[in-house]
Structure formats: structure tokens, C-alpha cells
C-alpha positions in Angstrom: -3.6 56.2 78.6 -6.3 55.7 75.5 -4.1 57.7 73.3 -1.2 55.6 74.1 -2.9 52.4 73.2 -4.0 53.8 69.9 -0.8 54.5 69.1 0.5 51.0 69.5 -2.3 49.4 67.5 -2.8 49.3 63.8 -5.9 51.3 62.9 -8.8 49.5 61.8 -10.5 52.3 59.6 -9.6 55.0 57.4 -11.1 58.6 57.4 -11.7 60.2 54.0 -12.9 63.6 52.8 -15.2 63.0 49.9 -16.2 65.6 47.4 -18.8 64.8 44.8 -20.8 61.8 44.0 -20.3 58.3 42.3 -17.6 58.1 39.8 -16.8 61.6 39.9 -16.0 61.5 43.5 -12.9 62.7 45.0 -11.4 61.0 47.8 -8.9 62.5 50.1 -7.5 60.1 53.0 -7.3 62.4 56.1 -6.8 60.0 58.8 -7.5 56.8 60.6 -9.9 55.4 63.7 -9.5 52.5 66.0 -12.6 50.6 67.3 -12.6 51.0 71.2 -11.7 47.6 73.0 -15.3 47.3 74.2 -16.5 47.9 70.5 -18.9 50.9 71.2 -16.8 53.6 69.6 -14.0 54.9 67.5 -10.7 57.0 68.2 -10.2 59.1 65.8 -6.7 60.6 64.6 -6.8 63.2 62.0 -3.8 64.4 59.7 -6.0 67.2 58.0 -9.2 69.0 58.8 -11.0 69.9 55.4 -11.6 73.6 55.4 -14.7 73.7 52.8 -18.3 72.8 53.3 -18.7 71.2 49.8 -18.0 67.4 51.2 -18.4 64.9 53.9 -16.2 62.7 56.0 -16.4 59.0 55.4 -15.1 56.4 57.7 -14.4 53.0 56.2 -12.9 49.8 57.2 -9.1 49.6 56.3 -8.3 47.3 53.2 -5.2 45.1 53.6 -2.4 46.9 52.2 -1.6 44.2 49.7 -5.2 44.5 48.3 -4.9 48.5 48.3 -2.0 48.3 45.9 -3.0 45.9 43.7 -3.1 47.1 40.1 -1.7 50.5 41.2 1.9 52.2 40.6 4.5 51.1 43.1 
């Protein structure tokens, strides 16, 4: 049931695999997350699972679509 609720809502966070540091970091979006209704946890949906140990997973609040495409190619 919780999984069904997750798929009907817009994700609140993006999940990324990050390699490197600072301006040299390479970010790959690998999934999405939703805050539980009680605000005490997250449901995660991963499209990919990193197979290397040379990075870290980062969960960030999802930006508005219009904001994330500013200045980028269409």
C-alpha cells in the first residue's frame, strides 16, 4: 500500500551518485525519494545502483522543473 501511495505522488527529493569533490564532482541522478506522511522517513525508488566504491549517494530536495532547466539546452 505504501508503494502505491508513493507512485501517485510527485517525488520530493532526487537521489544522486556523486564521484569527486567540489567543481570536479560528477553527479548522476539515479532515483527519487518521497517524505513519509509523518515526516519521519523517506521512501526511495532507485533506477540504478552504483557498482563502484568510488562515490557516495546524496539525497537533495528536488528543484522545480522550470528552475532546473534554466540556461540549459532544451
